[in-house]
C-alpha positions in Angstrom: -91.4 -84.5 233.5 -89.6 -83.2 230.4 -86.2 -81.9 230.5 -85.9 -78.0 230.2 -82.2 -78.1 229.2 -80.4 -80.2 226.9 -79.0 -80.8 223.6 -80.4 -82.9 220.2 -78.1 -85.0 218.1 -77.8 -84.1 214.6 -77.5 -87.4 212.3 -77.7 -87.7 208.7 -77.3 -90.4 206.0 -73.7 -90.2 204.8 -74.3 -92.1 201.6 -77.0 -89.5 200.7 -74.8 -86.7 202.1 -71.9 -87.6 199.8 -73.9 -88.0 196.7 -75.4 -84.4 197.3 -71.9 -83.1 197.9 -70.6 -84.6 194.8 -73.4 -82.9 192.9 -71.7 -79.6 193.4 -69.7 -80.8 190.2 -72.7 -81.0 187.9 -71.0 -82.4 184.7 -68.4 -84.8 183.7 -66.0 -81.6 182.2 -66.2 -80.6 185.7 -65.1 -84.0 187.0 -62.2 -83.8 184.5 -61.1 -80.0 185.4 -61.3 -81.5 189.0 -59.0 -84.2 188.6 -56.5 -82.2 186.6 -56.4 -79.8 189.6 -55.9 -82.8 192.0 -52.8 -84.1 189.6 -51.4 -80.7 189.7 -51.5 -80.6 193.4 -49.2 -83.4 193.6 -46.7 -81.8 191.2 -47.7 -84.0 188.2 -45.8 -83.2 185.0 -47.6 -85.5 182.8 -51.4 -85.5 182.8 -53.6 -88.0 180.3 -57.3 -87.4 180.1 -59.2 -90.3 177.9 -62.7 -89.7 177.2 -64.6 -92.4 175.6 -68.2 -91.9 174.4 -68.7 -95.5 173.0 -67.8 -97.3 176.1 -68.7 -94.1 178.4 -65.5 -94.4 180.5 -63.3 -91.6 181.5 -59.9 -92.1 182.5 -57.6 -89.4 183.8 -53.9 -90.4 184.8 -50.7 -88.5 186.3 -47.1 -88.9 187.2 -47.6 -86.9 190.5 -46.5 -87.7 193.8 -49.4 -90.2 194.1 -50.7 -90.9 197.8 -50.7 -93.9 200.6 -53.7 -95.4 202.1 -53.4 -93.1 205.2 -53.2 -90.1 203.0 -56.2 -91.2 201.3 -58.2 -92.1 204.2 -57.4 -88.7 205.9 -58.6 -87.2 202.7 -61.6 -89.1 202.7 -62.3 -88.1 206.2 -61.7 -84.2 205.7 -64.6 -84.4 203.1 -66.5 -80.8 203.6 -64.4 -80.5 206.9 -61.8 -78.0 206.1 -60.9 -75.4 203.3 -57.9 -77.6 202.1 -57.3 -80.8 203.0 -53.2 -81.6 203.8 -53.4 -84.1 201.0 -54.4 -81.5 198.6 -57.0 -83.8 197.0 -59.4 -81.1 196.2 -60.7 -78.2 198.3 -63.2 -79.3 201.1 -62.0 -82.5 200.2 -65.0 -82.9 197.7 -62.6 -83.3 194.6 -61.8 -86.9 195.7 -65.4 -88.0 195.7 -66.7 -85.4 192.9 -67.5 -88.4 190.4 -70.4 -90.2 192.6 -73.7 -90.0 190.8 -72.3 -89.3 188.0 -71.1 -92.8 186.9 -72.2 -96.5 188.0 -68.9 -96.7 189.6 -65.3 -95.2 189.5 -62.1 -96.3 190.7 -59.1 -94.4 192.3 -55.7 -96.0 192.1 -52.3 -94.8 193.3 -49.1 -95.3 194.8 -46.8 -92.8 196.4 -43.7 -91.7 195.3 -41.7 -93.4 198.0 -42.9 -96.8 196.6 -43.4 -97.7 193.0 -45.2 -100.8 193.9 -47.5 -100.0 196.4 -50.4 -99.6 194.2 -53.8 -99.6 196.0 -57.3 -99.1 194.3 -60.5 -98.0 196.0 -63.8 -98.8 194.2 -66.9 -96.3 194.7 -70.0 -97.8 193.7 -72.6 -94.8 193.5 -75.7 -97.6 194.6 -73.9 -98.7 197.1 -72.8 -95.5 198.5 -76.3 -94.0 198.1 -78.0 -96.6 200.2 -75.4 -97.1 202.9 -75.8 -95.0 206.1 -72.0 -95.3 206.9 -70.4 -96.3 203.8 -67.1 -97.8 203.4 -64.8 -97.8 200.0 -63.4 -101.3 199.8 -59.9 -101.3 198.4 -57.6 -103.9 197.0 -53.5 -103.9 196.2 -52.3 -104.5 192.7 -49.2 -106.0 193.1 -48.4 -106.5 189.4 -48.2 -102.8 188.6 -45.0 -100.9 189.0 -44.1 -97.3 188.2 -42.0 -96.5 185.3 -41.8 -93.6 183.1 -40.8 -96.0 180.3 -42.7 -98.9 180.8 -41.6 -102.3 179.5 -42.7 -105.6 180.5 -45.5 -106.7 182.7 -47.3 -104.3 184.8 -45.1 -101.2 184.0 -47.6 -98.2 184.3 -46.2 -94.5 183.8 -48.8 -92.9 186.0 -49.1 -93.2 189.7 -52.6 -92.2 190.0 -55.6 -92.9 187.9 -59.2 -92.0 188.3 -61.4 -94.1 186.1 -64.9 -93.9 185.7 -67.0 -96.3 184.5 -70.7 -96.2 182.5 -70.9 -92.6 183.1 -74.1 -90.9 182.8 -75.7 -91.0 179.4 -77.3 -87.2 179.8 -76.1 -85.5 177.1 -76.6 -82.4 178.9 -74.2 -83.3 181.5 -71.4 -85.2 179.5 -71.3 -82.5 176.6 -67.9 -81.3 175.9 -65.2 -81.2 173.1 -61.3 -81.4 173.2 -61.1 -77.6 172.6 -63.5 -77.1 175.5 -61.5 -78.9 177.9 -58.1 -77.4 176.7 -59.7 -74.1 177.3 -60.9 -74.7 180.9 -57.7 -76.3 181.7 -55.6 -73.7 180.5 -57.8 -70.8 182.0 -58.0 -72.9 185.4 -54.4 -74.1 186.0 -51.9 -72.4 183.7 -49.9 -71.0 186.4 -49.5 -74.4 187.8 -48.9 -75.9 184.8 -46.1 -73.3 183.9 -44.4 -74.2 187.8 -44.3 -77.9 187.1 -43.9 -77.7 183.4 -46.8 -79.9 182.7 -48.0 -81.4 179.5 -51.5 -82.4 179.3 -52.8 -84.7 176.4 -56.6 -85.4 175.8 -58.1 -88.0 174.0 -61.5 -88.4 172.9 -63.7 -90.7 171.1 -67.3 -89.4 169.9 -70.1 -91.7 170.1 -70.0 -92.3 166.4 -66.4 -93.2 166.6 -64.5 -90.3 165.7 -61.3 -89.4 167.4 -60.0 -86.0 168.6 -57.0 -85.2 170.5 -54.8 -82.6 171.5 -51.4 -82.4 173.8 -50.6 -78.8 175.4 -48.5 -76.7 177.6 -49.3 -73.3 179.3 -47.8 -70.8 177.4 -46.2 -67.6 179.4 -47.7 -64.4 178.7 -45.7 -62.9 175.8 -47.7 -59.5 175.3 -46.3 -56.1 175.8 -46.3 -55.7 179.6 -48.2 -53.3 181.3 -47.0 -51.7 184.5 -47.8 -54.0 187.5 -50.5 -52.3 189.7 -51.4 -53.0 193.4 -54.6 -51.3 194.7 -55.0 -52.0 198.6 -58.7 -51.8 200.1 -60.0 -50.7 203.2 -59.5 -54.2 205.1 -55.9 -54.4 204.3 -56.9 -56.7 200.9 -54.6 -56.2 198.1 -55.7 -56.5 194.5 -52.6 -56.9 192.0 -53.0 -56.5 188.1 -50.4 -58.4 186.3 -51.8 -57.8 182.7 -50.1 -57.4 179.4 -51.3 -56.2 175.9 -52.0 -59.3 173.9 -49.9 -59.8 170.8 -51.6 -59.3 167.4 -52.3 -62.3 165.2 -53.6 -62.6 161.7 -57.1 -63.2 163.2 -56.7 -60.3 165.8 -55.9 -60.6 169.5 -56.9 -63.4 171.9 -55.6 -62.4 175.1 -57.5 -63.8 178.4 -57.4 -62.1 181.5 -57.7 -64.8 184.5 -58.8 -64.0 187.9 -57.5 -65.6 191.3 -56.7 -65.9 194.9 -53.2 -64.3 195.5 -52.7 -67.6 197.7 -53.8 -70.0 195.2 -52.9 -71.0 191.6 -56.4 -71.5 190.6 -57.6 -69.2 188.2 -61.2 -68.4 186.8 -61.7 -66.8 183.4 -62.6 -63.4 183.1 -66.2 -64.0 181.5 -67.0 -66.6 184.1 -65.7 -64.5 186.9 -68.3 -61.7 185.5 -70.8 -63.9 185.1 -70.9 -64.8 188.8 -69.8 -61.4 189.6 -72.2 -59.0 187.9 -70.6 -56.0 189.5 -68.8 -54.2 186.9 -69.5 -51.8 184.0 -70.5 -52.9 180.8 -67.5 -51.2 178.9 -65.2 -52.8 181.5 -66.6 -56.1 180.8 -66.3 -55.8 177.3 -62.5 -54.7 177.2 -61.0 -57.5 179.7 -63.3 -59.9 177.7 -62.3 -58.4 174.3 -58.8 -60.5 173.8 -57.1 -57.0 173.8 -55.4 -57.9 177.5 -53.8 -61.1 178.9 -52.6 -61.9 182.2 -54.2 -62.1 185.8 -55.9 -60.1 188.7 -55.2 -61.3 192.1 -57.0 -60.5 195.3 -55.5 -61.4 198.7 -59.0 -61.1 200.3 -61.4 -63.1 197.8 -62.0 -67.1 198.3 -63.1 -69.4 196.0 -66.8 -71.1 196.3 -66.7 -75.0 196.9 -67.8 -75.5 193.2 -64.6 -73.9 191.8 -66.6 -71.5 189.2 -67.1 -68.6 191.0 -65.8 -66.8 194.2 -68.1 -66.4 197.4 -69.7 -63.1 197.7 -68.0 -60.5 200.0 -67.0 -57.2 200.7 -63.3 -58.4 199.4 -64.9 -59.3 196.3 -66.7 -56.1 196.1 -63.7 -54.2 196.5 -61.9 -56.1 194.0 -64.4 -54.9 191.3 -64.0 -51.6 192.5 -60.4 -51.8 191.8 -60.7 -53.4 188.6 -62.8 -50.2 187.7 -60.3 -47.9 188.8 -57.6 -49.9 187.1 -59.5 -49.4 183.9 -60.4 -46.1 184.0 -56.9 -44.9 185.1 -54.8 -47.1 182.7 -56.8 -49.9 180.8 -59.1 -47.4 178.9 -55.9 -45.8 177.3 -55.0 -49.1 175.4 -58.7 -49.6 174.5 -58.7 -46.3 172.9 -55.5 -46.9 171.1 -56.4 -50.3 170.0 -59.8 -48.7 168.5 -57.8 -46.2 166.5 -55.6 -48.8 165.3 -58.3 -50.8 163.9 -60.0 -48.1 162.4 -56.7 -47.2 160.6 -56.2 -50.6 159.3 -59.7 -50.7 158.0 -59.3 -47.5 156.1 -56.2 -48.5 154.8 -57.6 -51.8 153.4 -60.5 -50.1 151.7 -58.2 -47.5 150.4 -56.0 -50.1 148.8 -59.0 -51.5 147.2 -60.1 -48.3 146.1 -56.9 -47.5 144.5 -57.2 -50.9 142.4 -60.4 -49.3 140.9 -58.6 -46.0 140.3 -55.4 -47.8 138.6 -57.8 -49.6 136.4 -59.4 -46.1 135.6 -56.0 -44.4 134.8 -55.1 -47.4 132.6 -58.0 -46.7 130.4 -56.9 -44.2 127.3 -59.9 -42.2 127.5 -58.9 -41.3 131.0 -55.3 -40.3 130.3 -56.2 -36.7 131.2 -56.5 -37.5 135.1 -53.4 -39.3 134.7 -51.5 -36.4 133.4 -53.1 -34.5 136.4 -51.4 -37.1 138.9 -48.2 -36.6 137.0 -48.6 -32.7 136.7 -48.2 -33.0 140.6 -45.1 -30.5 142.0 -42.6 -32.9 143.6 -44.0 -35.9 144.5 -42.7 -37.2 147.9 -39.7 -39.4 147.4 -36.1 -39.1 145.6 -33.6 -36.1 144.8 -35.4 -32.9 144.5 -38.8 -34.0 145.8 -40.6 -32.2 148.6 -40.1 -33.2 152.2 -42.4 -35.7 153.3 -45.0 -34.8 155.7 -44.4 -36.5 159.0 -48.1 -37.7 159.1 -47.8 -39.7 155.8 -44.1 -41.3 156.1 -42.3 -39.8 159.1 -43.0 -42.5 161.6 -44.5 -45.8 162.0 -48.0 -44.3 162.4 -47.9 -42.5 159.2 -46.4 -45.2 156.9 -47.8 -46.2 153.6 -48.4 -49.1 151.6 -48.3 -49.6 147.7 -51.6 -51.0 146.4 -49.9 -54.2 144.7 -49.6 -55.2 148.5 -45.6 -55.4 148.9 -44.2 -52.9 151.2 -42.0 -50.8 149.3 -44.1 -51.2 146.1 -43.2 -52.8 142.4 -39.8 -51.3 142.8 -39.2 -53.2 146.1 -40.4 -56.1 144.9 -38.0 -55.8 142.0 -35.1 -55.2 144.0 -35.6 -58.0 146.0 -35.9 -60.5 143.2 -32.9 -62.8 142.4 -30.2 -61.1 139.9 -31.8 -57.6 139.8 -30.3 -55.8 142.6 -29.6 -52.8 140.0 -33.2 -52.8 138.7 -34.3 -50.3 141.4 -32.1 -47.7 140.5 -33.6 -47.7 137.0 -35.7 -44.5 136.2 -39.3 -45.4 135.2 -40.6 -42.3 133.7 -44.3 -43.3 133.5 -44.4 -44.6 136.9 -47.5 -43.6 138.9 -47.4 -45.3 142.1 -50.6 -45.3 144.1 -50.3 -45.4 147.9 -52.7 -45.5 151.1 -51.0 -44.0 154.2 -51.6 -46.2 157.1 -49.8 -48.4 160.1 -49.0 -51.6 158.2 -47.1 -50.0 155.1 -43.3 -49.1 155.1 -41.8 -46.1 154.2 -42.0 -45.8 150.2 -38.7 -46.6 149.0 -39.6 -46.9 145.1 -37.4 -45.0 142.4 -35.7 -41.4 141.9 -37.0 -39.6 139.2 -40.4 -39.0 137.8 -42.4 -41.0 140.6 -45.2 -38.7 141.0 -48.3 -40.4 142.6 -51.5 -40.3 144.5 -51.7 -41.0 148.2 -55.1 -41.3 150.1 -54.5 -40.1 154.1 -57.1 -40.2 156.4 -57.3 -37.9 159.5 -59.3 -35.8 161.6 -59.4 -32.2 160.5 -60.6 -30.7 163.6 -61.8 -27.1 162.6 -62.1 -27.9 159.2 -65.5 -28.0 157.5 -64.0 -29.6 154.2 -64.7 -33.3 153.6 -61.4 -33.6 151.6 -57.9 -31.4 150.4 -55.9 -32.4 147.3 -52.2 -31.4 148.4 -50.8 -31.2 145.0 -47.4 -30.7 145.9 -47.0 -34.1 147.9 -49.9 -35.9 145.9 -51.8 -36.9 148.8 -55.6 -36.6 148.9 -56.5 -35.9 152.6 -60.1 -37.6 153.6 -61.7 -35.6 157.0 -62.9 -38.7 158.9 -65.1 -36.3 161.3 -66.8 -35.0 158.4 -70.5 -35.5 158.8 -70.8 -37.3 155.3 -67.7 -39.3 155.7 -69.4 -40.5 159.3 -72.4 -41.1 157.5 -70.8 -43.4 154.6 -68.4 -45.5 156.7 -71.0 -47.3 158.1 -70.8 -49.7 155.1 -67.6 -50.9 153.5 -68.9 -51.0 150.0 -70.2 -47.4 150.3 -67.3 -45.6 151.9 -65.2 -47.4 149.1 -67.6 -46.0 146.2 -67.7 -42.6 148.0 -63.8 -42.1 148.5 -63.3 -43.3 144.8 -66.0 -40.8 143.6 -64.3 -38.3 145.6 -61.0 -39.0 144.4 -62.3 -38.6 140.7 -63.9 -35.1 141.7 -60.5 -34.0 143.1 -58.6 -34.6 139.9 -61.0 -33.6 137.5 -61.2 -30.2 139.6 -57.6 -29.9 138.8 -58.6 -29.4 134.9 -60.5 -26.4 135.8 -59.1 -22.7 135.4 -57.6 -21.4 138.3 -60.1 -18.8 138.7 -63.0 -21.6 138.4 -61.7 -24.1 140.5 -63.3 -22.9 144.0 -66.7 -22.4 142.3 -66.7 -25.9 140.7 -65.6 -27.3 144.1 -68.7 -25.7 145.4 -70.7 -27.1 143.2 -69.2 -30.5 143.5 -69.6 -30.4 147.5 -72.9 -29.5 146.9 -73.9 -32.7 144.8 -72.2 -35.1 147.4 -74.9 -35.3 149.9 -77.3 -36.7 147.4 -74.6 -39.1 146.0 -74.0 -40.3 149.4 -77.6 -40.8 149.9 -77.9 -42.9 146.5 -75.1 -45.2 147.8 -77.0 -45.7 151.1 -80.6 -46.1 150.1 -80.6 -46.3 146.4 -80.4 -50.3 146.1 -82.9 -50.6 148.7 -85.3 -48.2 147.3 -85.4 -49.6 143.8 -85.3 -53.5 145.3 -81.6 -54.0 143.9 -80.8 -55.7 147.3 -79.4 -58.9 146.8 -81.9 -61.8 147.8 -84.8 -59.3 147.2 -87.6 -61.5 146.0 -89.1 -61.3 142.8 -92.8 -60.3 143.8 -91.4 -57.5 146.0 -89.5 -56.0 143.1 -92.5 -56.0 141.1 -94.3 -54.5 143.6 -92.1 -51.7 144.0 -92.2 -51.3 140.0 -96.0 -51.1 140.4 -95.8 -48.4 143.1 -93.5 -46.4 140.9 -95.5 -46.8 137.6 
């Protein structure tokens, strides 16, 4: 008679189980990242990664605290047993065995900090472990090794722990990496721990063709403009803290990185990786926090990292964190995004204006257009020097309204002369024919040219709310204002070349109209304004309709000509 109650044993093949667990780290870069994590867990200040595709070897060495045999066996016994083993060799203990299955064998060599001559080396053979129902990992003592930060003589090594993979997989999809990729991944994940330990990481990589690349780096502290720290509390007492900065501008723009992590753990995930697995945020929030405008970290006390360390476990705390991120963005972040967008637009206008000013300067230097140069000289008082009109605050009265000379030097030609050796007094010389052309924008400096007859023309871009005018010429200050809210301007600014030609055309119209009798000016202005839509159309569509676009095939041009005839 069969038993009605009892229990059935759970038995499994430990060797296969280890291979399957190690497979949660799918690629060779994953193994590198995990070994760097283990080194940092042990307080390493020096980590060296050497990846050789010719010999198919990977070596990671560090000068951390190392481990003893007892600590190693305790870590091995805790694989998949606890959230964080006492020896810190990888959460869930899987980090210790993650190379299994991605190489023929790997060795783990270490000595505890308390004994610089107690090196033990364990060897993991993938094929042996896979076939063994209850595998053992053999080890041997390396009595000839001794830890020394400045090794000299036989056996001295500058590392306490070394992990070395031999004959790693030939699968290029699993081994594809580069020094910049490894650098970015290490800094994204471990920058906080690297800062605390002042860790230097060196990466060496030899390609299959023998080319060598290497890098040596530390984790920089956030250096941008600090945004006030904000903490949002959730329903379950979980707290989300925003420690963010406005990233510094470089010649190539802003390249800040936002990191996501647990409040109680140094491990971080880059924001793009976070959103890839937690697709819970509005697109504009994703775009803003991935754009490089912000840097820093967003931490939650409730979320938990997944065993594979590439995303966080799905939970109510994760959803609450995403809600908090959106709340922060719409209450705080969007203001910085709008300001950056306006600044970028101003910079674009300024650069396009400078280029257009070069065209106008060339035109004014031609004797046949001297009448237009005379118009500029007739402007009432100019904007600088004694007896001149008070500058418009929107033009030169603040950092947002500074101007830039078209010669590309802040302060213009006279400023350049003033800074030249032996010419300290040159800036005071009156230059009667000097007609400086400048463009208002955030990068330029306040114009400090010369006193006297320094009349000039300046472009200013602004939103003229309530005005239907495309442009207004201030003949007192010599400022040509463009209405960036005007429909024609919005139509043309989609293309840099078009908007430059358009503003050059408007500038010539504005100067030419000043030659009209006063009682004719408004009528002539109306006629010019009525012609501008057709001119804009020609700029936008003319080349395409006429087959003048670069790269247009000859047969297509012939077809257009045939159609026209």
